[in-house]
C-alpha positions as CSV (number, residue, x, y, z in Angstrom):
1,M,-21.8,186.8,79.6
2,K,-24.1,186.1,82.4
3,A,-27.8,184.9,80.8
4,A,-29.8,188.1,82.0
5,A,-27.0,190.3,80.4
6,W,-27.0,188.2,77.2
7,D,-30.9,188.0,77.0
8,R,-31.0,192.0,77.5
9,F,-28.3,192.1,74.6
10,V,-30.3,189.7,72.3
11,K,-33.4,191.4,72.9
12,A,-32.0,195.2,71.8
13,R,-30.3,193.2,68.8
14,E,-33.7,191.9,67.7
15,S,-35.6,195.0,68.4
16,F,-33.1,196.5,66.1
17,R,-33.6,194.1,63.4
18,S,-37.2,194.7,63.5
19,E,-37.0,198.5,63.7
20,I,-34.7,198.0,60.3
21,E,-37.4,196.0,58.5
22,R,-40.2,198.2,59.9
23,M,-38.5,201.4,58.3
24,Q,-37.6,199.6,55.1
25,G,-41.4,198.8,54.7
26,S,-42.5,202.1,55.7
27,L,-40.7,204.1,53.2
28,P,-40.8,202.1,50.0
29,E,-39.5,205.3,47.9
30,L,-36.3,205.5,49.9
31,R,-34.4,203.5,47.8
32,A,-35.1,205.5,44.7
33,T,-34.5,208.8,46.4
34,V,-31.2,207.4,47.6
35,Q,-30.5,206.1,44.2
36,K,-31.2,209.6,42.7
37,L,-28.6,211.1,45.1
38,V,-26.3,208.6,44.0
39,G,-26.7,209.1,40.4
40,E,-25.2,212.5,41.1
41,R,-22.0,211.3,41.8
42,S,-19.7,209.6,39.1
43,P,-19.0,206.9,38.9
44,S,-22.3,205.8,40.5
45,Y,-23.1,202.5,41.9
46,P,-26.5,200.7,42.7
47,V,-28.4,201.2,46.0
48,E,-28.9,197.6,47.3
49,T,-29.6,198.5,50.8
50,P,-31.1,202.0,51.9
51,V,-31.4,201.1,55.7
52,V,-28.7,199.0,56.9
53,Y,-28.8,196.4,59.7
54,N,-25.2,195.5,61.1
55,G,-24.7,192.0,60.0
56,A,-21.9,191.5,62.3
57,L,-24.3,191.9,65.4
58,D,-25.1,188.3,64.4
59,D,-22.0,187.2,64.9
60,V,-21.8,188.3,68.7
61,S,-22.6,185.1,71.0
62,R,-22.5,184.8,74.9
63,E,-18.9,183.7,74.6
64,S,-17.9,187.0,72.9
65,D,-15.5,189.3,74.5
66,I,-16.6,192.6,73.7
67,R,-14.3,195.2,75.3
68,L,-15.5,198.5,73.4
69,I,-18.6,199.9,71.5
70,L,-17.6,202.2,68.6
71,V,-19.9,204.6,67.0
72,G,-19.2,205.7,63.2
73,D,-21.8,208.0,61.1
74,N,-23.8,206.2,58.7
75,P,-23.6,203.4,56.2
76,G,-21.5,204.2,53.3
77,R,-21.1,202.7,50.0
78,R,-19.7,199.4,50.8
79,E,-21.5,198.9,53.8
80,Q,-24.8,199.2,51.9
81,A,-23.6,196.3,49.3
82,A,-25.6,193.3,49.7
83,E,-22.4,191.3,49.9
84,N,-21.3,193.2,53.3
85,R,-24.4,194.9,54.9
86,R,-21.7,195.4,58.1
87,Y,-20.8,198.6,59.6
88,L,-17.2,200.1,58.9
89,V,-15.7,197.7,56.5
90,G,-14.8,200.5,53.9
91,P,-12.0,202.4,53.9
92,S,-12.2,204.1,57.6
93,G,-13.0,200.7,58.7
94,K,-9.7,199.4,57.3
95,I,-7.9,202.4,59.0
96,A,-9.5,201.9,62.3
97,E,-8.6,197.9,62.2
98,K,-5.3,199.1,61.4
99,F,-5.1,201.3,64.4
100,F,-6.0,198.7,66.9
101,R,-3.7,196.2,65.0
102,D,-0.6,198.9,65.3
103,N,-1.5,199.5,69.1
104,P,-1.7,195.9,70.7
105,A,-1.2,197.5,74.1
106,L,-4.9,198.6,74.1
107,G,-5.4,194.8,74.2
108,I,-8.2,195.2,71.2
109,D,-9.0,193.2,68.0
110,F,-11.2,195.6,66.0
111,R,-13.4,192.6,64.6
112,K,-13.8,190.5,67.8
113,N,-13.8,192.9,70.7
114,V,-16.0,195.8,69.2
115,I,-19.7,196.3,68.7
116,I,-19.9,198.9,66.1
117,L,-22.9,201.1,65.5
118,N,-23.8,203.9,63.8
119,K,-25.7,207.5,64.3
120,T,-28.2,206.2,61.7
121,P,-28.6,202.9,59.7
122,V,-29.8,205.2,56.5
123,H,-27.2,205.0,53.7
124,T,-25.7,208.0,51.7
125,P,-22.7,208.2,49.7
126,R,-21.3,210.9,51.8
127,T,-22.5,211.5,55.6
128,V,-23.2,215.5,54.8
129,E,-25.7,214.1,52.0
130,L,-28.1,212.9,54.8
131,R,-28.9,216.4,54.7
132,K,-29.8,216.7,50.7
133,L,-31.3,213.3,51.1
134,C,-34.1,214.6,53.4
135,K,-34.8,217.7,51.0
136,L,-35.4,215.4,48.2
137,G,-37.4,212.8,50.4
138,G,-39.6,215.6,52.3
139,S,-40.6,216.1,55.6
140,S,-41.6,212.2,56.0
141,L,-38.3,211.1,55.4
142,E,-36.7,213.6,57.3
143,K,-38.8,213.0,60.3
144,A,-37.5,209.2,59.6
145,V,-33.9,209.8,59.8
146,A,-34.5,212.0,62.9
147,E,-36.0,208.9,64.6
148,S,-33.6,206.5,63.3
149,Q,-30.8,208.4,65.3
150,R,-32.8,208.4,68.4
151,L,-33.3,204.5,67.6
152,M,-29.7,204.2,67.4
153,A,-28.8,206.2,70.4
154,R,-31.5,204.0,72.3
155,L,-29.8,200.9,71.0
156,L,-26.2,202.4,72.1
157,A,-27.5,202.6,76.0
158,E,-29.2,199.6,75.9
159,F,-26.0,197.6,74.5
160,Q,-23.8,199.2,77.0
161,R,-26.0,198.5,80.0
162,A,-26.1,194.8,78.7
163,F,-22.5,194.2,78.7
164,A,-22.3,196.2,81.8
165,G,-22.9,192.9,83.6
166,G,-25.8,194.1,85.7
167,G,-24.5,197.3,87.6
168,G,-20.6,196.9,87.4
169,S,-18.0,198.4,85.2
170,A,-19.5,199.8,82.0
171,L,-18.2,199.3,78.6
172,P,-16.3,202.5,77.3
173,V,-18.0,204.1,74.1
174,W,-16.2,206.1,71.5
175,I,-18.0,208.1,69.4
176,T,-16.2,208.9,66.3
177,G,-17.0,212.2,63.9
178,Y,-18.2,214.9,66.5
179,S,-18.3,217.6,63.6
180,E,-22.5,217.2,62.9
181,M,-23.5,216.5,66.3
182,G,-23.9,220.0,67.5
183,K,-27.3,222.5,67.3
184,G,-28.5,221.8,63.7
185,G,-26.0,219.5,62.5
186,V,-27.0,216.4,60.7
187,F,-27.2,214.5,63.9
188,D,-28.7,217.0,66.0
189,A,-31.4,214.5,66.8
190,Y,-28.5,211.5,67.9
191,T,-27.1,214.2,70.4
192,N,-30.4,215.5,72.1
193,E,-31.2,211.7,72.5
194,L,-28.1,210.8,74.2
195,K,-28.3,214.1,76.5
196,S,-31.7,213.1,77.7
197,M,-30.2,209.6,78.6
198,R,-27.3,210.7,80.8
199,G,-26.9,208.5,83.7
200,L,-23.9,207.6,86.2
201,A,-20.7,206.1,85.1
202,V,-21.0,203.2,87.2
203,G,-23.4,201.3,89.2
204,P,-27.2,201.1,89.2
205,A,-28.8,203.6,86.7
206,K,-32.3,203.6,85.7
207,D,-33.2,201.8,82.5
208,G,-32.3,203.6,79.2
209,A,-29.5,205.8,80.9
210,I,-26.2,205.6,79.6
211,F,-22.8,205.9,81.7
212,A,-22.1,209.3,80.6
213,D,-18.3,209.2,82.1
214,T,-17.4,206.2,79.8
215,V,-18.1,207.8,76.8
216,F,-15.7,209.7,74.6
217,L,-15.8,211.5,71.5
218,Y,-13.0,211.7,68.8
219,R,-12.2,212.3,65.2
220,H,-13.0,210.3,62.4
221,F,-11.0,207.6,61.4
222,S,-11.2,208.6,57.8
223,M,-8.2,210.1,56.0
224,N,-6.4,209.5,59.3
225,Q,-8.3,212.2,61.1
226,F,-8.3,210.2,64.3
227,T,-4.4,209.5,64.4
228,I,-3.3,212.6,63.2
229,D,-5.2,214.4,66.0
230,L,-4.2,211.6,68.5
231,K,-0.4,212.2,67.7
232,R,-1.2,216.2,68.0
233,Q,-2.7,216.4,71.1
234,T,-0.6,213.6,73.0
235,Q,1.4,215.2,76.0
236,A,4.8,214.3,76.7
237,G,4.9,211.3,79.3
238,E,1.5,210.2,78.5
239,S,0.7,206.5,77.7
240,L,-1.6,206.0,74.7
241,S,-4.7,205.0,77.0
242,Q,-4.3,208.1,78.8
243,A,-4.5,210.5,75.9
244,L,-7.0,208.6,74.3
245,R,-9.2,209.2,77.6
246,R,-8.1,212.7,78.1
247,I,-8.7,213.7,74.6
248,G,-11.9,211.9,74.3
249,A,-13.3,213.4,77.3
250,A,-12.7,216.9,76.4
251,Y,-14.3,216.4,73.3
252,R,-17.3,214.8,75.2
253,Q,-17.7,217.7,77.5
254,R,-17.3,220.2,74.7
255,F,-20.2,218.5,72.2
256,L,-22.2,216.5,74.6
257,F,-22.0,216.4,78.4
């Protein structure tokens, strides 16, 4: 990675880290609120990191060969555990890792060539419980969760532009899990922020813009939804890459832009 691009990535990464720390400090009641939500489950578990920074970002170096940005929903039980504090390390992450390992033609090692982000860094046991968490925490928490989604959308744009190499080809972005990205969905704020940053597919674009034509939407990796949907929709004679591009673009046009 060129020096300017690397500096841009590092600046965005450190800004993200600072925002996570700020959010943790500004919401001292969040851990107890999430723990209350977790306590309704059986078995329960200790909430260790209610707002999760992805520690895997610290493993990225100037020599890293990043080929894809993949966006999940929000940190689950394993992601928030103090021993992990990384995104997609639970069951969904294992399925994603297996998908890339089983399809070497894509040329992607999930743990080496992929930047993993989420639509929000706020932990809940299940994504749909973000709605219940906001009700438990009141308007201040609801606003904070919405702002965290806008933060993650802006971070995605910054990372994509950093790895675009100063205006050349942009990294593809896979956003998995589109069901809550519609109007009134849990990730409504994330979707609206992305829409506001729509830019060009390649070439120069204003700061903060996302390369719209390189963004693709898919089903979740959880419960093999991604793989099942891919298999169902792949047309005769299509290569894997062709099918992924067509399916992902169709969902993007339906739910995003």
